Residue frames as a rotation matrix with the C-alpha (Angstrom) as fourth column:
UNK 1
-0.011 -0.298 -0.954 32.85
-0.118 0.948 -0.295 72.39
0.993 0.110 -0.046 61.81
UNK 2
0.679 0.297 0.672 31.97
-0.680 -0.089 0.727 71.03
0.276 -0.951 0.141 65.27
UNK 3
-0.449 -0.893 -0.029 34.55
-0.754 0.396 -0.525 69.31
0.480 -0.214 -0.851 67.39
UNK 4
0.416 0.478 -0.773 33.90
0.046 0.838 0.543 65.81
0.908 -0.262 0.326 68.70
UNK 5
0.606 -0.147 0.782 34.20
-0.775 -0.330 0.538 65.79
0.179 -0.932 -0.314 72.47
UNK 6
-0.028 -0.717 -0.697 37.34
-0.182 0.689 -0.702 63.87
0.983 0.107 -0.149 73.43
UNK 7
0.907 0.278 0.318 37.43
-0.367 0.146 0.919 61.97
0.209 -0.949 0.235 76.70
UNK 8
-0.109 -0.940 0.324 40.48
-0.993 0.092 -0.068 61.09
0.034 -0.329 -0.944 78.70
UNK 9
-0.028 0.075 -0.997 41.18
-0.286 0.955 0.080 57.36
0.958 0.287 -0.005 78.37
UNK 10
0.821 0.332 0.465 40.34
-0.542 0.195 0.817 55.34
0.180 -0.923 0.340 81.47
UNK 11
-0.205 -0.978 0.045 43.52
-0.932 0.182 -0.312 54.09
0.297 -0.106 -0.949 83.14
UNK 12
0.297 0.235 -0.926 44.03
-0.080 0.972 0.221 50.43
0.952 0.009 0.308 84.07
UNK 13
0.075 -0.309 -0.948 45.76
0.958 0.286 -0.018 51.29
0.277 -0.907 0.318 87.36
UNK 14
0.214 -0.014 0.977 45.76
-0.058 -0.998 -0.001 54.33
0.975 -0.056 -0.215 89.63
UNK 15
-0.533 -0.435 -0.726 47.22
0.716 0.225 -0.661 55.22
0.451 -0.872 0.191 93.03
UNK 16
0.403 0.635 0.659 45.04
-0.088 -0.690 0.718 56.87
0.911 -0.347 -0.222 95.66
UNK 17
0.691 -0.277 0.668 47.05
-0.720 -0.175 0.672 57.67
-0.069 -0.945 -0.320 98.77
UNK 18
-0.330 -0.870 0.367 49.07
-0.824 0.455 0.337 54.57
-0.461 -0.191 -0.867 99.59
UNK 19
0.007 0.430 0.903 46.77
0.078 0.900 -0.429 52.17
-0.997 0.074 -0.027 97.73
UNK 20
-0.828 -0.223 -0.515 46.92
-0.503 -0.112 0.857 51.07
-0.249 0.968 -0.020 94.09
UNK 21
0.117 0.941 0.318 43.58
-0.302 0.339 -0.891 50.35
-0.946 0.008 0.323 92.46
UNK 22
-0.913 -0.226 0.339 43.13
0.237 0.381 0.894 48.31
-0.331 0.897 -0.294 89.30
UNK 23
-0.174 0.852 -0.493 40.40
-0.604 -0.488 -0.630 49.47
-0.778 0.188 0.600 86.92
UNK 24
-0.844 0.012 0.536 38.54
0.358 0.756 0.547 47.05
-0.399 0.654 -0.643 84.67
UNK 25
-0.361 0.769 -0.527 36.05
-0.869 -0.483 -0.108 48.11
-0.338 0.419 0.843 82.03
UNK 26
-0.844 0.133 0.520 33.70
0.129 0.991 -0.043 45.13
-0.521 0.031 -0.853 81.69
UNK 27
-0.748 0.618 0.241 30.68
0.358 0.070 0.931 44.36
0.559 0.783 -0.273 79.52
UNK 28
0.228 0.790 0.570 28.29
-0.359 -0.476 0.803 44.76
0.905 -0.387 0.175 82.46
UNK 29
-0.654 -0.438 0.617 28.38
-0.702 0.045 -0.711 44.45
0.284 -0.898 -0.337 86.23
UNK 30
-0.748 0.363 -0.556 26.88
0.392 0.917 0.071 41.55
0.536 -0.165 -0.828 88.13
UNK 31
-0.651 0.515 -0.558 25.01
0.480 -0.289 -0.828 43.86
-0.587 -0.807 -0.059 90.53
UNK 32
-0.067 0.755 0.653 21.71
0.995 0.006 0.096 44.81
0.069 0.656 -0.751 88.93
UNK 33
0.798 0.565 0.208 21.42
0.581 -0.814 -0.016 48.42
0.160 0.133 -0.978 87.82
UNK 34
0.518 -0.670 -0.532 24.99
0.149 -0.541 0.827 49.54
-0.842 -0.508 -0.181 88.61
UNK 35
0.955 -0.292 -0.046 27.27
-0.131 -0.280 -0.951 51.29
0.265 0.914 -0.306 86.12
UNK 36
-0.020 -0.999 0.048 30.34
-0.360 -0.038 -0.932 51.15
0.933 -0.036 -0.359 88.32
UNK 37
0.945 0.252 -0.206 31.55
0.076 0.445 0.892 49.53
0.317 -0.859 0.402 91.50
UNK 38
0.014 -0.959 0.284 34.48
-0.659 -0.223 -0.719 49.85
0.752 -0.177 -0.635 93.88
UNK 39
0.840 0.098 -0.534 35.78
0.291 0.750 0.595 47.14
0.458 -0.655 0.601 96.19
UNK 40
0.635 -0.584 0.506 38.03
-0.709 -0.701 0.081 48.83
0.307 -0.410 -0.859 98.74
UNK 41
0.577 -0.392 0.716 39.30
-0.428 0.602 0.674 45.58
-0.695 -0.696 0.180 100.27
UNK 42
0.467 -0.369 0.803 40.48
0.696 0.714 -0.077 44.28
-0.545 0.595 0.591 96.85
UNK 43
-0.188 -0.467 -0.864 41.43
-0.106 -0.865 0.491 47.73
-0.976 0.184 0.113 95.54
UNK 44
-0.776 0.038 0.630 39.41
0.599 0.359 0.716 47.13
-0.199 0.933 -0.301 92.38
UNK 45
-0.299 0.701 -0.647 37.17
-0.443 -0.703 -0.557 49.43
-0.845 0.120 0.521 90.38
UNK 46
-0.634 0.195 0.749 34.85
0.672 0.618 0.408 48.04
-0.383 0.762 -0.522 87.72
UNK 47
-0.441 0.503 -0.744 33.07
-0.545 -0.808 -0.223 50.11
-0.713 0.307 0.630 85.09
UNK 48
-0.113 0.503 0.857 30.34
0.518 0.766 -0.381 48.58
-0.848 0.401 -0.347 82.96
UNK 49
-0.965 -0.223 -0.140 29.88
-0.019 -0.471 0.882 49.26
-0.262 0.853 0.451 79.25
UNK 50
-0.526 0.846 -0.086 26.21
-0.241 -0.051 0.969 48.33
0.816 0.531 0.231 79.21
UNK 51
-0.225 0.569 0.791 23.25
-0.974 -0.165 -0.158 48.07
0.041 -0.805 0.591 81.56
UNK 52
-0.981 -0.073 -0.181 22.63
-0.062 0.996 -0.062 44.62
0.185 -0.050 -0.981 82.97
UNK 53
-0.491 0.870 -0.049 19.03
0.065 -0.020 -0.998 45.73
-0.869 -0.493 -0.047 83.52
UNK 54
0.513 0.745 -0.427 18.06
-0.298 -0.312 -0.902 46.99
-0.805 0.590 0.062 80.04
UNK 55
0.334 -0.481 0.810 20.99
0.786 0.616 0.042 45.92
-0.520 0.623 0.584 77.83
UNK 56
0.982 0.063 0.177 21.51
0.150 -0.830 -0.537 49.55
0.113 0.554 -0.825 76.74
UNK 57
0.091 -0.994 0.060 25.09
0.926 0.063 -0.372 50.43
0.366 0.090 0.926 75.84
UNK 58
0.558 0.016 -0.829 26.43
0.531 -0.775 0.342 53.36
-0.637 -0.632 -0.441 77.86
UNK 59
0.906 -0.269 0.326 27.85
0.104 -0.606 -0.788 56.36
0.409 0.748 -0.522 76.01
UNK 60
-0.026 -0.988 -0.149 31.53
0.677 0.093 -0.730 57.22
0.735 -0.120 0.667 76.39
UNK 61
-0.311 -0.012 0.950 30.45
-0.443 -0.883 -0.156 60.22
0.841 -0.469 0.269 78.51
UNK 62
0.700 0.647 0.302 28.50
-0.592 0.288 0.753 57.94
0.400 -0.706 0.585 80.85
UNK 63
0.688 -0.531 -0.495 31.43
0.547 0.827 -0.128 55.51
0.477 -0.183 0.859 81.12
UNK 64
-0.352 -0.855 0.381 33.83
0.357 -0.499 -0.789 58.36
0.865 -0.142 0.481 81.93
UNK 65
-0.015 0.430 0.903 31.44
-0.719 -0.632 0.289 59.82
0.695 -0.645 0.319 84.49
UNK 66
0.914 0.343 -0.217 31.14
-0.139 0.767 0.626 56.38
0.381 -0.542 0.749 86.09
UNK 67
0.188 -0.933 -0.305 34.95
0.709 0.344 -0.616 56.17
0.680 -0.101 0.726 86.32
UNK 68
-0.529 -0.394 0.751 35.19
-0.115 -0.844 -0.523 59.60
0.841 -0.363 0.402 87.96
UNK 69
0.452 0.778 0.436 32.31
-0.644 -0.053 0.764 58.67
0.617 -0.626 0.477 90.30
UNK 70
0.869 -0.148 -0.472 34.15
0.344 0.867 0.360 55.58
0.356 -0.475 0.804 91.56
UNK 71
-0.167 -0.978 0.124 37.42
0.620 -0.202 -0.758 57.53
0.767 -0.049 0.640 91.78
UNK 72
-0.172 0.198 0.965 35.73
-0.552 -0.831 0.072 60.14
0.816 -0.520 0.252 94.02
UNK 73
0.880 0.475 -0.016 34.56
-0.283 0.550 0.786 57.26
0.382 -0.687 0.618 96.25
UNK 74
0.483 -0.774 -0.409 38.18
0.729 0.614 -0.302 55.99
0.485 -0.152 0.861 96.45
UNK 75
-0.409 -0.646 0.644 39.51
0.194 -0.751 -0.631 59.45
0.892 -0.133 0.432 97.32
UNK 76
0.183 0.563 0.806 36.89
-0.724 -0.477 0.498 60.06
0.665 -0.675 0.321 100.02
UNK 77
0.924 0.092 -0.370 37.56
0.115 0.858 0.501 56.59
0.364 -0.506 0.782 101.46
UNK 78
0.063 -0.991 -0.119 41.29
0.748 0.126 -0.651 57.37
0.660 -0.048 0.750 101.57
UNK 79
-0.506 -0.202 0.839 40.52
-0.180 -0.926 -0.332 60.65
0.844 -0.318 0.432 103.36
UNK 80
-0.810 0.299 -0.503 38.35
0.583 0.496 -0.643 58.82
0.057 -0.815 -0.577 105.95
UNK 81
-0.777 0.614 -0.137 35.40
-0.602 -0.789 -0.120 60.97
-0.182 -0.011 0.983 104.83
UNK 82
-0.923 0.362 0.133 32.91
0.373 0.925 0.068 58.14
-0.098 0.113 -0.989 105.31
UNK 83
-0.129 0.919 -0.373 29.86
0.344 -0.312 -0.886 60.40
-0.930 -0.242 -0.275 105.74
UNK 84
0.009 0.074 -0.997 30.55
-0.757 -0.651 -0.055 62.14
-0.653 0.756 0.050 102.41
UNK 85
-0.870 -0.428 -0.245 31.48
-0.485 0.648 0.587 58.83
-0.092 0.629 -0.772 100.79
UNK 86
-0.704 0.675 0.221 28.04
0.583 0.727 -0.363 57.40
-0.406 -0.127 -0.905 101.65
UNK 87
0.047 0.709 -0.703 26.31
-0.038 -0.702 -0.711 60.51
-0.998 0.060 -0.006 100.25
UNK 88
-0.214 -0.117 0.970 25.62
0.832 0.498 0.244 59.37
-0.512 0.859 -0.010 96.66
UNK 89
0.811 0.532 0.241 24.06
0.582 -0.698 -0.417 62.73
-0.053 0.478 -0.877 95.72
UNK 90
0.669 -0.643 -0.373 27.29
-0.383 -0.728 0.568 64.51
-0.637 -0.237 -0.734 96.72
UNK 91
-0.240 -0.817 0.525 29.55
0.112 0.514 0.851 61.95
-0.964 0.263 -0.031 94.99
UNK 92
0.119 0.371 0.921 27.47
0.941 0.255 -0.225 62.12
-0.318 0.893 -0.319 91.80
UNK 93
0.962 0.271 -0.029 27.36
0.254 -0.929 -0.269 65.93
-0.100 0.251 -0.963 91.71
UNK 94
0.439 -0.875 -0.206 31.09
-0.434 -0.407 0.804 66.23
-0.787 -0.263 -0.558 92.43
UNK 95
-0.297 -0.600 0.742 32.15
0.331 0.664 0.670 63.54
-0.895 0.445 0.001 89.94
UNK 96
0.483 0.544 0.686 29.95
0.846 -0.087 -0.527 65.02
-0.227 0.835 -0.502 87.19
UNK 97
0.966 -0.154 -0.208 31.58
-0.168 -0.984 -0.052 68.42
-0.197 0.085 -0.977 87.62
UNK 98
0.102 -0.977 0.186 35.04
-0.337 0.142 0.931 66.82
-0.936 -0.158 -0.315 87.74
UNK 99
-0.096 -0.064 0.993 34.36
0.728 0.676 0.114 64.91
-0.678 0.734 -0.018 84.53
UNK 100
0.807 0.467 0.362 33.05
0.589 -0.595 -0.547 68.05
-0.040 0.654 -0.755 82.79
UNK 101
0.755 -0.578 -0.309 36.06
-0.412 -0.785 0.462 70.08
-0.509 -0.221 -0.832 83.94
UNK 102
-0.179 -0.867 0.465 38.54
-0.046 0.479 0.876 67.50
-0.983 0.136 -0.125 82.65
UNK 103
0.085 0.289 0.953 36.67
0.892 0.405 -0.202 67.09
-0.445 0.867 -0.224 79.35
UNK 104
0.924 0.344 0.168 36.71
0.383 -0.828 -0.410 70.87
-0.001 0.443 -0.897 78.82
UNK 105
0.417 -0.837 -0.353 40.43
0.088 -0.350 0.933 71.30
-0.905 -0.420 -0.072 79.56
UNK 106
0.976 -0.203 0.079 42.52
0.045 -0.165 -0.985 72.76
0.213 0.965 -0.152 76.77
UNK 107
0.493 -0.869 -0.042 46.26
0.385 0.175 0.906 72.14
-0.780 -0.463 0.421 76.48
């Protein structure tokens, strides 16, 4: 019997440093081709459920990875690590590993 991979639910609010971010999971983002977006000035994170380019629904793994990706951006921004924050390859690699680690945790 194989186990179905459980994902941590995406929170609606989260604190990073002294800032509180609201998280909205929306049908799709307005910006073409994006799965997630962070607006530092508004302290808002948006995660799309489907591609606004192809209409394809994202899997729960992709949605969770997108959440962790935007959260890594928020953490790096809070740390004033702007060079790392602009490095999408780093943010993607780090957030993917973070998502995998959390999904594999046993309690």
